[in-house]
N, CA, C and O atoms as CSV, one atom per row, in Angstrom:
chain,resi,resn,atom,element,x,y,z
A,1,MET,N,N,74.929,-26.535,-25.618
A,1,MET,CA,C,74.854,-25.629,-24.387
A,1,MET,C,C,74.186,-24.219,-24.739
A,1,MET,O,O,74.248,-23.741,-25.871
A,2,ALA,N,N,73.644,-23.696,-23.835
A,2,ALA,CA,C,72.876,-22.357,-24.293
A,2,ALA,C,C,73.716,-21.672,-24.341
A,2,ALA,O,O,74.769,-21.881,-23.739
A,3,GLU,N,N,73.440,-20.404,-25.254
A,3,GLU,CA,C,74.090,-18.947,-25.606
A,3,GLU,C,C,73.724,-18.339,-24.212
A,3,GLU,O,O,72.626,-18.396,-23.658
A,4,GLN,N,N,74.978,-17.689,-23.718
A,4,GLN,CA,C,74.596,-16.651,-22.553
A,4,GLN,C,C,74.451,-14.997,-23.138
A,4,GLN,O,O,75.109,-14.555,-24.080
A,5,LEU,N,N,73.543,-14.302,-22.431
A,5,LEU,CA,C,73.393,-12.909,-22.768
A,5,LEU,C,C,74.646,-12.404,-21.810
A,5,LEU,O,O,75.172,-12.662,-20.727
A,6,THR,N,N,74.788,-11.372,-23.116
A,6,THR,CA,C,75.842,-10.365,-22.541
A,6,THR,C,C,75.338,-9.313,-21.493
A,6,THR,O,O,74.117,-9.301,-21.337
A,7,ASP,N,N,76.034,-8.476,-20.788
A,7,ASP,CA,C,75.498,-7.516,-20.037
A,7,ASP,C,C,74.741,-6.512,-20.654
A,7,ASP,O,O,73.819,-5.822,-20.218
A,8,GLU,N,N,75.287,-6.552,-21.736
A,8,GLU,CA,C,74.371,-5.203,-22.760
A,8,GLU,C,C,73.164,-5.826,-22.949
A,8,GLU,O,O,72.106,-5.244,-22.713
A,9,GLN,N,N,73.214,-6.862,-23.319
A,9,GLN,CA,C,71.649,-7.174,-23.822
A,9,GLN,C,C,70.609,-7.641,-22.426
A,9,GLN,O,O,69.407,-7.827,-22.619
A,10,ILE,N,N,71.107,-7.769,-21.299
A,10,ILE,CA,C,70.626,-7.944,-20.008
A,10,ILE,C,C,70.030,-6.668,-19.629
A,10,ILE,O,O,68.914,-6.532,-19.127
A,11,SER,N,N,71.066,-5.520,-19.977
A,11,SER,CA,C,70.591,-4.234,-19.544
A,11,SER,C,C,69.222,-3.701,-20.714
A,11,SER,O,O,68.313,-2.922,-20.428
A,12,GLU,N,N,69.393,-4.230,-21.729
A,12,GLU,CA,C,68.424,-3.609,-22.920
A,12,GLU,C,C,67.263,-4.347,-22.311
A,12,GLU,O,O,66.343,-3.603,-21.971
A,13,PHE,N,N,67.059,-5.800,-22.062
A,13,PHE,CA,C,65.770,-6.557,-21.810
A,13,PHE,C,C,65.379,-5.596,-20.341
A,13,PHE,O,O,64.252,-5.104,-20.290
A,14,LYS,N,N,66.167,-5.408,-19.398
A,14,LYS,CA,C,65.473,-4.614,-18.485
A,14,LYS,C,C,64.891,-3.537,-18.576
A,14,LYS,O,O,63.929,-3.264,-17.857
A,15,GLU,N,N,65.526,-2.468,-19.769
A,15,GLU,CA,C,64.937,-1.486,-20.023
A,15,GLU,C,C,63.738,-1.714,-20.717
A,15,GLU,O,O,62.931,-0.813,-20.486
A,16,ALA,N,N,63.327,-2.554,-21.459
A,16,ALA,CA,C,62.205,-2.838,-21.914
A,16,ALA,C,C,61.228,-3.204,-21.348
A,16,ALA,O,O,60.083,-2.980,-21.742
A,17,PHE,N,N,61.567,-3.899,-20.215
A,17,PHE,CA,C,60.602,-4.595,-19.100
A,17,PHE,C,C,60.030,-3.536,-18.631
A,17,PHE,O,O,58.828,-3.586,-18.372
A,18,THR,N,N,60.864,-2.195,-18.393
A,18,THR,CA,C,60.247,-1.197,-17.434
A,18,THR,C,C,59.215,-0.521,-18.178
A,18,THR,O,O,58.389,0.125,-17.533
A,19,LEU,N,N,59.120,-0.577,-19.611
A,19,LEU,CA,C,57.973,0.159,-20.248
A,19,LEU,C,C,56.838,-0.406,-20.141
A,19,LEU,O,O,55.807,0.132,-20.543
A,20,PHE,N,N,56.878,-1.753,-19.494
A,20,PHE,CA,C,55.507,-2.514,-19.388
A,20,PHE,C,C,55.401,-2.600,-17.947
A,20,PHE,O,O,54.239,-2.550,-17.542
A,21,ASP,N,N,56.163,-2.698,-17.198
A,21,ASP,CA,C,55.964,-2.640,-15.516
A,21,ASP,C,C,55.504,-1.405,-15.083
A,21,ASP,O,O,56.294,-0.677,-14.482
A,22,LYS,N,N,54.171,-0.980,-15.316
A,22,LYS,CA,C,53.883,0.557,-15.116
A,22,LYS,C,C,54.160,0.934,-13.775
A,22,LYS,O,O,54.712,2.022,-13.612
A,23,ASP,N,N,53.832,0.122,-12.616
A,23,ASP,CA,C,53.877,0.265,-11.250
A,23,ASP,C,C,55.113,-0.171,-10.288
A,23,ASP,O,O,55.339,0.011,-9.092
A,24,GLY,N,N,55.856,-0.868,-11.397
A,24,GLY,CA,C,57.115,-1.152,-10.396
A,24,GLY,C,C,56.968,-2.646,-9.533
A,24,GLY,O,O,57.777,-2.867,-8.632
A,25,ASP,N,N,56.244,-3.327,-9.751
A,25,ASP,CA,C,56.083,-4.317,-8.952
A,25,ASP,C,C,57.058,-5.673,-9.488
A,25,ASP,O,O,57.423,-6.616,-8.787
A,26,GLY,N,N,57.326,-5.463,-10.844
A,26,GLY,CA,C,58.134,-6.925,-11.273
A,26,GLY,C,C,57.323,-7.791,-11.939
A,26,GLY,O,O,57.697,-8.937,-12.187
A,27,GLN,N,N,55.949,-7.257,-12.350
A,27,GLN,CA,C,55.112,-7.957,-12.804
A,27,GLN,C,C,54.547,-7.073,-14.038
A,27,GLN,O,O,54.590,-5.845,-13.969
A,28,ILE,N,N,54.004,-7.750,-15.189
A,28,ILE,CA,C,53.330,-7.388,-16.454
A,28,ILE,C,C,52.109,-7.423,-16.713
A,28,ILE,O,O,51.789,-8.446,-17.318
A,29,PRO,N,N,51.099,-6.559,-16.452
A,29,PRO,CA,C,49.624,-6.977,-16.479
A,29,PRO,C,C,49.200,-7.415,-17.679
A,29,PRO,O,O,49.575,-6.967,-18.763
A,30,LEU,N,N,48.184,-8.551,-17.452
A,30,LEU,CA,C,47.645,-9.157,-19.103
A,30,LEU,C,C,46.976,-8.028,-19.707
A,30,LEU,O,O,47.212,-7.720,-20.875
A,31,SER,N,N,46.292,-7.496,-19.108
A,31,SER,CA,C,45.460,-6.498,-19.636
A,31,SER,C,C,45.836,-4.833,-19.773
A,31,SER,O,O,46.274,-4.334,-18.736
A,32,ILE,N,N,45.733,-4.110,-20.719
A,32,ILE,CA,C,46.491,-2.572,-20.413
A,32,ILE,C,C,44.997,-2.234,-20.423
A,32,ILE,O,O,44.209,-2.816,-21.168
A,33,ASP,N,N,44.634,-1.252,-19.548
A,33,ASP,CA,C,43.504,-0.535,-19.253
A,33,ASP,C,C,44.056,1.036,-19.461
A,33,ASP,O,O,43.296,1.987,-19.278
């Protein structure tokens, strides 16, 4: 069975994702211009 992420881990992933999701559309661009 797969290991579950804790709420703290999920929060950390979301925080890291926002560093790359510059326009807040939920996507990370392939090129960084």
